[in-house]
Structure formats: C-alpha cells, structure tokens
TORKOL-4160 file (C-alpha; in steps of 0.2 Angstrom, whole numbers, padded with zeros to 4 digits, m for minus):
299
<pt num="1" X="0293" Y="0846" Z="0958"/>
<pt num="2" X="0293" Y="0853" Z="0976"/>
<pt num="3" X="0306" Y="0867" Z="0977"/>
<pt num="4" X="0303" Y="0871" Z="0996"/>
<pt num="5" X="0293" Y="0865" Z="1011"/>
<pt num="6" X="0289" Y="0873" Z="1028"/>
<pt num="7" X="0306" Y="0870" Z="1034"/>
<pt num="8" X="0316" Y="0877" Z="1019"/>
<pt num="9" X="0327" Y="0893" Z="1022"/>
<pt num="10" X="0331" Y="0906" Z="1010"/>
<pt num="11" X="0343" Y="0921" Z="1011"/>
<pt num="12" X="0333" Y="0937" Z="1009"/>
<pt num="13" X="0341" Y="0954" Z="1010"/>
<pt num="14" X="0354" Y="0949" Z="1023"/>
<pt num="15" X="0342" Y="0938" Z="1034"/>
<pt num="16" X="0338" Y="0920" Z="1033"/>
<pt num="17" X="0320" Y="0917" Z="1033"/>
<pt num="18" X="0308" Y="0903" Z="1029"/>
<pt num="19" X="0304" Y="0901" Z="1011"/>
<pt num="20" X="0285" Y="0901" Z="1014"/>
<pt num="21" X="0286" Y="0917" Z="1024"/>
<pt num="22" X="0297" Y="0927" Z="1012"/>
<pt num="23" X="0289" Y="0941" Z="1002"/>
<pt num="24" X="0292" Y="0952" Z="0988"/>
<pt num="25" X="0282" Y="0968" Z="0982"/>
<pt num="26" X="0269" Y="0964" Z="0969"/>
<pt num="27" X="0272" Y="0981" Z="0961"/>
<pt num="28" X="0290" Y="0976" Z="0958"/>
<pt num="29" X="0297" Y="0980" Z="0941"/>
<pt num="30" X="0303" Y="0963" Z="0941"/>
<pt num="31" X="0286" Y="0955" Z="0941"/>
<pt num="32" X="0279" Y="0968" Z="0929"/>
<pt num="33" X="0293" Y="0970" Z="0916"/>
<pt num="34" X="0305" Y="0955" Z="0919"/>
<pt num="35" X="0318" Y="0966" Z="0926"/>
<pt num="36" X="0329" Y="0956" Z="0937"/>
<pt num="37" X="0345" Y="0946" Z="0935"/>
<pt num="38" X="0350" Y="0929" Z="0942"/>
<pt num="39" X="0362" Y="0915" Z="0942"/>
<pt num="40" X="0361" Y="0896" Z="0941"/>
<pt num="41" X="0375" Y="0888" Z="0952"/>
<pt num="42" X="0378" Y="0870" Z="0959"/>
<pt num="43" X="0386" Y="0863" Z="0974"/>
<pt num="44" X="0392" Y="0846" Z="0976"/>
<pt num="45" X="0398" Y="0834" Z="0989"/>
<pt num="46" X="0416" Y="0832" Z="0985"/>
<pt num="47" X="0426" Y="0815" Z="0985"/>
<pt num="48" X="0433" Y="0822" Z="1002"/>
<pt num="49" X="0415" Y="0824" Z="1009"/>
<pt num="50" X="0415" Y="0843" Z="1009"/>
<pt num="51" X="0402" Y="0854" Z="1002"/>
<pt num="52" X="0409" Y="0864" Z="0987"/>
<pt num="53" X="0400" Y="0877" Z="0976"/>
<pt num="54" X="0407" Y="0875" Z="0959"/>
<pt num="55" X="0415" Y="0891" Z="0952"/>
<pt num="56" X="0406" Y="0901" Z="0965"/>
<pt num="57" X="0417" Y="0917" Z="0962"/>
<pt num="58" X="0414" Y="0916" Z="0943"/>
<pt num="59" X="0395" Y="0915" Z="0946"/>
<pt num="60" X="0394" Y="0929" Z="0958"/>
<pt num="61" X="0405" Y="0940" Z="0948"/>
<pt num="62" X="0394" Y="0937" Z="0933"/>
<pt num="63" X="0379" Y="0941" Z="0944"/>
<pt num="64" X="0386" Y="0958" Z="0948"/>
<pt num="65" X="0391" Y="0961" Z="0929"/>
<pt num="66" X="0373" Y="0956" Z="0924"/>
<pt num="67" X="0365" Y="0969" Z="0936"/>
<pt num="68" X="0377" Y="0983" Z="0931"/>
<pt num="69" X="0374" Y="0979" Z="0913"/>
<pt num="70" X="0355" Y="0982" Z="0915"/>
<pt num="71" X="0357" Y="0997" Z="0927"/>
<pt num="72" X="0352" Y="0988" Z="0943"/>
<pt num="73" X="0360" Y="0995" Z="0959"/>
<pt num="74" X="0372" Y="0981" Z="0966"/>
<pt num="75" X="0379" Y="0983" Z="0983"/>
<pt num="76" X="0385" Y="0966" Z="0988"/>
<pt num="77" X="0402" Y="0958" Z="0987"/>
<pt num="78" X="0406" Y="0941" Z="0979"/>
<pt num="79" X="0414" Y="0935" Z="0996"/>
<pt num="80" X="0398" Y="0941" Z="1005"/>
<pt num="81" X="0386" Y="0931" Z="0994"/>
<pt num="82" X="0397" Y="0915" Z="0994"/>
<pt num="83" X="0397" Y="0915" Z="1013"/>
<pt num="84" X="0378" Y="0918" Z="1013"/>
<pt num="85" X="0376" Y="0903" Z="1000"/>
<pt num="86" X="0386" Y="0891" Z="1011"/>
<pt num="87" X="0376" Y="0896" Z="1026"/>
<pt num="88" X="0360" Y="0893" Z="1016"/>
<pt num="89" X="0365" Y="0876" Z="1011"/>
<pt num="90" X="0370" Y="0872" Z="1029"/>
<pt num="91" X="0353" Y="0878" Z="1036"/>
<pt num="92" X="0345" Y="0867" Z="1023"/>
<pt num="93" X="0356" Y="0852" Z="1026"/>
<pt num="94" X="0361" Y="0851" Z="1007"/>
<pt num="95" X="0377" Y="0847" Z="0999"/>
<pt num="96" X="0372" Y="0842" Z="0981"/>
<pt num="97" X="0361" Y="0857" Z="0977"/>
<pt num="98" X="0355" Y="0869" Z="0964"/>
<pt num="99" X="0357" Y="0887" Z="0969"/>
<pt num="100" X="0347" Y="0902" Z="0962"/>
<pt num="101" X="0352" Y="0919" Z="0967"/>
<pt num="102" X="0340" Y="0933" Z="0960"/>
<pt num="103" X="0343" Y="0952" Z="0961"/>
<pt num="104" X="0326" Y="0960" Z="0959"/>
<pt num="105" X="0318" Y="0977" Z="0959"/>
<pt num="106" X="0308" Y="0987" Z="0971"/>
<pt num="107" X="0290" Y="0993" Z="0968"/>
<pt num="108" X="0291" Y="1005" Z="0953"/>
<pt num="109" X="0278" Y="1005" Z="0940"/>
<pt num="110" X="0287" Y="1019" Z="0930"/>
<pt num="111" X="0303" Y="1017" Z="0919"/>
<pt num="112" X="0313" Y="1028" Z="0931"/>
<pt num="113" X="0330" Y="1020" Z="0937"/>
<pt num="114" X="0329" Y="1012" Z="0954"/>
<pt num="115" X="0339" Y="1018" Z="0969"/>
<pt num="116" X="0340" Y="1000" Z="0977"/>
<pt num="117" X="0338" Y="0982" Z="0973"/>
<pt num="118" X="0335" Y="0966" Z="0984"/>
<pt num="119" X="0342" Y="0949" Z="0983"/>
<pt num="120" X="0336" Y="0931" Z="0987"/>
<pt num="121" X="0346" Y="0915" Z="0987"/>
<pt num="122" X="0336" Y="0899" Z="0985"/>
<pt num="123" X="0343" Y="0881" Z="0986"/>
<pt num="124" X="0335" Y="0865" Z="0982"/>
<pt num="125" X="0339" Y="0847" Z="0976"/>
<pt num="126" X="0339" Y="0845" Z="0957"/>
<pt num="127" X="0344" Y="0831" Z="0945"/>
<pt num="128" X="0352" Y="0836" Z="0928"/>
<pt num="129" X="0340" Y="0849" Z="0920"/>
<pt num="130" X="0338" Y="0839" Z="0904"/>
<pt num="131" X="0339" Y="0822" Z="0911"/>
<pt num="132" X="0353" Y="0809" Z="0907"/>
<pt num="133" X="0347" Y="0801" Z="0891"/>
<pt num="134" X="0352" Y="0807" Z="0874"/>
<pt num="135" X="0341" Y="0821" Z="0868"/>
<pt num="136" X="0330" Y="0823" Z="0853"/>
<pt num="137" X="0332" Y="0841" Z="0848"/>
<pt num="138" X="0322" Y="0852" Z="0836"/>
<pt num="139" X="0328" Y="0868" Z="0827"/>
<pt num="140" X="0317" Y="0881" Z="0835"/>
<pt num="141" X="0306" Y="0894" Z="0825"/>
<pt num="142" X="0311" Y="0907" Z="0838"/>
<pt num="143" X="0328" Y="0916" Z="0836"/>
<pt num="144" X="0340" Y="0922" Z="0850"/>
<pt num="145" X="0336" Y="0940" Z="0853"/>
<pt num="146" X="0346" Y="0953" Z="0843"/>
<pt num="147" X="0361" Y="0958" Z="0853"/>
<pt num="148" X="0358" Y="0976" Z="0848"/>
<pt num="149" X="0341" Y="0975" Z="0857"/>
<pt num="150" X="0347" Y="0968" Z="0874"/>
<pt num="151" X="0363" Y="0966" Z="0884"/>
<pt num="152" X="0364" Y="0948" Z="0878"/>
<pt num="153" X="0379" Y="0944" Z="0890"/>
<pt num="154" X="0368" Y="0948" Z="0905"/>
<pt num="155" X="0359" Y="0934" Z="0913"/>
<pt num="156" X="0343" Y="0944" Z="0914"/>
<pt num="157" X="0326" Y="0936" Z="0918"/>
<pt num="158" X="0317" Y="0944" Z="0904"/>
<pt num="159" X="0328" Y="0936" Z="0891"/>
<pt num="160" X="0321" Y="0919" Z="0896"/>
<pt num="161" X="0304" Y="0922" Z="0890"/>
<pt num="162" X="0312" Y="0918" Z="0873"/>
<pt num="163" X="0319" Y="0902" Z="0880"/>
<pt num="164" X="0302" Y="0897" Z="0887"/>
<pt num="165" X="0294" Y="0899" Z="0871"/>
<pt num="166" X="0307" Y="0889" Z="0861"/>
<pt num="167" X="0307" Y="0875" Z="0874"/>
<pt num="168" X="0288" Y="0874" Z="0875"/>
<pt num="169" X="0287" Y="0873" Z="0856"/>
<pt num="170" X="0299" Y="0859" Z="0855"/>
<pt num="171" X="0291" Y="0849" Z="0868"/>
<pt num="172" X="0274" Y="0852" Z="0861"/>
<pt num="173" X="0280" Y="0844" Z="0845"/>
<pt num="174" X="0287" Y="0828" Z="0854"/>
<pt num="175" X="0306" Y="0834" Z="0856"/>
<pt num="176" X="0316" Y="0835" Z="0872"/>
<pt num="177" X="0322" Y="0853" Z="0869"/>
<pt num="178" X="0325" Y="0866" Z="0856"/>
<pt num="179" X="0340" Y="0874" Z="0847"/>
<pt num="180" X="0340" Y="0892" Z="0844"/>
<pt num="181" X="0348" Y="0901" Z="0829"/>
<pt num="182" X="0354" Y="0919" Z="0829"/>
<pt num="183" X="0347" Y="0933" Z="0818"/>
<pt num="184" X="0359" Y="0929" Z="0804"/>
<pt num="185" X="0354" Y="0910" Z="0804"/>
<pt num="186" X="0369" Y="0903" Z="0813"/>
<pt num="187" X="0368" Y="0891" Z="0827"/>
<pt num="188" X="0367" Y="0900" Z="0844"/>
<pt num="189" X="0362" Y="0890" Z="0859"/>
<pt num="190" X="0348" Y="0881" Z="0868"/>
<pt num="191" X="0336" Y="0888" Z="0879"/>
<pt num="192" X="0347" Y="0887" Z="0894"/>
<pt num="193" X="0363" Y="0879" Z="0888"/>
<pt num="194" X="0378" Y="0881" Z="0876"/>
<pt num="195" X="0381" Y="0869" Z="0862"/>
<pt num="196" X="0397" Y="0859" Z="0856"/>
<pt num="197" X="0398" Y="0847" Z="0841"/>
<pt num="198" X="0411" Y="0834" Z="0837"/>
<pt num="199" X="0419" Y="0830" Z="0820"/>
<pt num="200" X="0433" Y="0818" Z="0818"/>
<pt num="201" X="0439" Y="0820" Z="0836"/>
<pt num="202" X="0438" Y="0839" Z="0836"/>
<pt num="203" X="0425" Y="0850" Z="0845"/>
<pt num="204" X="0417" Y="0866" Z="0839"/>
<pt num="205" X="0406" Y="0879" Z="0848"/>
<pt num="206" X="0398" Y="0895" Z="0842"/>
<pt num="207" X="0408" Y="0912" Z="0844"/>
<pt num="208" X="0402" Y="0924" Z="0857"/>
<pt num="209" X="0391" Y="0938" Z="0851"/>
<pt num="210" X="0374" Y="0931" Z="0850"/>
<pt num="211" X="0376" Y="0918" Z="0865"/>
<pt num="212" X="0377" Y="0919" Z="0884"/>
<pt num="213" X="0395" Y="0914" Z="0886"/>
<pt num="214" X="0392" Y="0901" Z="0899"/>
<pt num="215" X="0403" Y="0896" Z="0914"/>
<pt num="216" X="0400" Y="0878" Z="0910"/>
<pt num="217" X="0405" Y="0882" Z="0892"/>
<pt num="218" X="0422" Y="0889" Z="0899"/>
<pt num="219" X="0424" Y="0874" Z="0909"/>
<pt num="220" X="0422" Y="0863" Z="0894"/>
<pt num="221" X="0435" Y="0873" Z="0885"/>
<pt num="222" X="0447" Y="0871" Z="0901"/>
<pt num="223" X="0444" Y="0852" Z="0900"/>
<pt num="224" X="0448" Y="0852" Z="0881"/>
<pt num="225" X="0465" Y="0861" Z="0885"/>
<pt num="226" X="0469" Y="0849" Z="0900"/>
<pt num="227" X="0466" Y="0834" Z="0889"/>
<pt num="228" X="0473" Y="0840" Z="0873"/>
<pt num="229" X="0457" Y="0839" Z="0864"/>
<pt num="230" X="0457" Y="0851" Z="0849"/>
<pt num="231" X="0443" Y="0864" Z="0849"/>
<pt num="232" X="0438" Y="0878" Z="0838"/>
<pt num="233" X="0426" Y="0893" Z="0841"/>
<pt num="234" X="0417" Y="0898" Z="0826"/>
<pt num="235" X="0401" Y="0902" Z="0817"/>
<pt num="236" X="0392" Y="0887" Z="0809"/>
<pt num="237" X="0375" Y="0883" Z="0802"/>
<pt num="238" X="0362" Y="0869" Z="0806"/>
<pt num="239" X="0367" Y="0860" Z="0790"/>
<pt num="240" X="0385" Y="0859" Z="0796"/>
<pt num="241" X="0379" Y="0854" Z="0813"/>
<pt num="242" X="0369" Y="0839" Z="0805"/>
<pt num="243" X="0385" Y="0832" Z="0798"/>
<pt num="244" X="0393" Y="0831" Z="0816"/>
<pt num="245" X="0398" Y="0814" Z="0824"/>
<pt num="246" X="0391" Y="0819" Z="0840"/>
<pt num="247" X="0383" Y="0834" Z="0849"/>
<pt num="248" X="0380" Y="0840" Z="0867"/>
<pt num="249" X="0373" Y="0854" Z="0877"/>
<pt num="250" X="0382" Y="0860" Z="0893"/>
<pt num="251" X="0376" Y="0872" Z="0907"/>
<pt num="252" X="0376" Y="0872" Z="0925"/>
<pt num="253" X="0358" Y="0865" Z="0927"/>
<pt num="254" X="0360" Y="0853" Z="0912"/>
<pt num="255" X="0379" Y="0849" Z="0916"/>
<pt num="256" X="0385" Y="0840" Z="0900"/>
<pt num="257" X="0371" Y="0830" Z="0890"/>
<pt num="258" X="0373" Y="0822" Z="0873"/>
<pt num="259" X="0361" Y="0823" Z="0859"/>
<pt num="260" X="0353" Y="0808" Z="0850"/>
<pt num="261" X="0347" Y="0818" Z="0835"/>
<pt num="262" X="0343" Y="0836" Z="0827"/>
<pt num="263" X="0326" Y="0837" Z="0818"/>
<pt num="264" X="0327" Y="0818" Z="0817"/>
<pt num="265" X="0344" Y="0817" Z="0809"/>
<pt num="266" X="0352" Y="0804" Z="0820"/>
<pt num="267" X="0371" Y="0807" Z="0824"/>
<pt num="268" X="0381" Y="0792" Z="0819"/>
<pt num="269" X="0394" Y="0789" Z="0832"/>
<pt num="270" X="0390" Y="0779" Z="0847"/>
<pt num="271" X="0390" Y="0791" Z="0862"/>
<pt num="272" X="0401" Y="0779" Z="0872"/>
<pt num="273" X="0415" Y="0781" Z="0859"/>
<pt num="274" X="0415" Y="0799" Z="0857"/>
<pt num="275" X="0426" Y="0813" Z="0863"/>
<pt num="276" X="0410" Y="0821" Z="0869"/>
<pt num="277" X="0407" Y="0807" Z="0882"/>
<pt num="278" X="0425" Y="0810" Z="0888"/>
<pt num="279" X="0421" Y="0828" Z="0891"/>
<pt num="280" X="0405" Y="0823" Z="0900"/>
<pt num="281" X="0415" Y="0811" Z="0911"/>
<pt num="282" X="0429" Y="0823" Z="0915"/>
<pt num="283" X="0416" Y="0836" Z="0920"/>
<pt num="284" X="0408" Y="0825" Z="0932"/>
<pt num="285" X="0424" Y="0821" Z="0940"/>
<pt num="286" X="0430" Y="0840" Z="0940"/>
<pt num="287" X="0414" Y="0846" Z="0950"/>
<pt num="288" X="0417" Y="0833" Z="0964"/>
<pt num="289" X="0436" Y="0836" Z="0964"/>
<pt num="290" X="0440" Y="0819" Z="0958"/>
<pt num="291" X="0455" Y="0815" Z="0947"/>
<pt num="292" X="0451" Y="0810" Z="0929"/>
<pt num="293" X="0463" Y="0801" Z="0918"/>
<pt num="294" X="0457" Y="0799" Z="0900"/>
<pt num="295" X="0460" Y="0784" Z="0890"/>
<pt num="296" X="0455" Y="0794" Z="0874"/>
<pt num="297" X="0467" Y="0793" Z="0860"/>
<pt num="298" X="0467" Y="0809" Z="0850"/>
<pt num="299" X="0472" Y="0806" Z="0831"/>
C-alpha cells in the first residue's frame, strides 16, 4: 500500500511539509525504545458534502492523555491540532481518510525524561483495516500486557509490538486476525480493535482494566442506547464467547466488522439477521451524519 507520494503533505511541528522531505532523528527514543504515542482517526465526506473528522475532540484529548500517562511533554491544544488536521486533509485533497497523529521523542539514548516532544500528522486513503468480509479469528498464544507493567489505557506505540506478534501468528496459521486474552484468561481485545458478542439479542463487551477503552467502542455503546439494544459490560471467557450468536470487532481503522468463526467454531446466526449487523449499519450512517432508522425488533 502506498501511504504517500511526492505530492503528499504532512503536518510536522507546526509546518506543512512534503512527506518525502520530512525527517526525524535516528537517535530518537521513539525509534530505539518504542517511546511515542499516537491516534487512529477517520474523516468522512458527510451526506451534506462536508469533510468531518469523526470524534476529533475525543481522539485528540486521548492523545494528550496518552502522552501525559507515559511522561511525554505535550504542548499542543486539541483545538490547534484539529485545525491542523483539517488543513492537512485539505492540502492532500482528501475527505474520506485515515489520520495518524504521532507524538515522538527527540534524540536521547538515555532513560532521562525529555524536555520536548515533536508531532506529525499524516493522512491517507484506507479501506476498512480488516476488510469487509466476516472474519476467521484465532485465539492467540500471546496475552495482553499486564496493566501493572504498562499504562494500558495509553495508546503508546511500544504496546503494539504485542499486537503485531499476535496478528502475525494468526495470519501465519491461515486466520484473518487474532483474539488476545488477559493475564487472567478472560477475553480482552483484538490486536487493534475491541470485541462485542451477541446472545439472544443482547450485546456483551469486556470490562475496562486490561483493554484499551476505544472511542469506537464508546460509539457502539452510544448506538445501543439510542436503539434500545441491551448491552452488558463484564468479564467473560473464550468458552462463553464460543456460545455467542454473533461477534464483531470495532475500531476506528476496522470500523465494525463481524466474525465468521473463532478457532473454527462457526457462529450460528446469519449475519444479516443479527443485532450486530444493525450496529454495523448504524455506525456507517453515524460517521457520515446520515439518519438511521432501525427495523430491528428487540424481544
């Protein structure tokens, strides 16, 4: 996939520069130690034709919270970065885009705290990260990191080595993606997405603590409230998950995408007949500011 070309513009430390001319220090703590934080955001062309960054404030507020959680200096305002992002989209002539802001560290080969940080905002076109077909999922041999070892709520780049390893393992074994458990054996999340399962018209999703409480996850919970779909936040095991009628992943990059199976256990309810599919359609409408009227009948 080509993320940029010789015309692509990025926002780098207060300036708009060509992507192929942007530079970072090869002695940065970010390169050597995975010490940086980031966000995954999407913009959409709305039904009115305008460009709208979905939940921009929530994402940039979380970027700041992530930086502060891992002791990175942070000196930008959410409003400033939202404005810079809209300008970056405009300069790249993009409306439907994936947006990746990264706060990264200066040259520092020691473990001494930095006095400054840098920021880049990159944008590119990207289809749903996990595709649009129902997924074959494998329970990973890798666990989510111990929350006592990391600030697990921070979207830090170093955490995603765990995600890469789990995803690589699943794909090497012929699956589409992985599912990670926590250190206590409960279902946590995917390498880059939160999980919901459906049983008899009700949705369930893992409790916070060992997961990244995603912004798309919060949006799904909002949709459930709007459509009067019952939902419960709790701990549950893989064995319980395998009894579900349907399951889906959700995240900014993946959006909402259903599962076909887990460890080759196929979920029995046709996707088109599920509450989960209703959530998927409602989400697609919400991000482009289109009204959605559900025909779903909740028992």
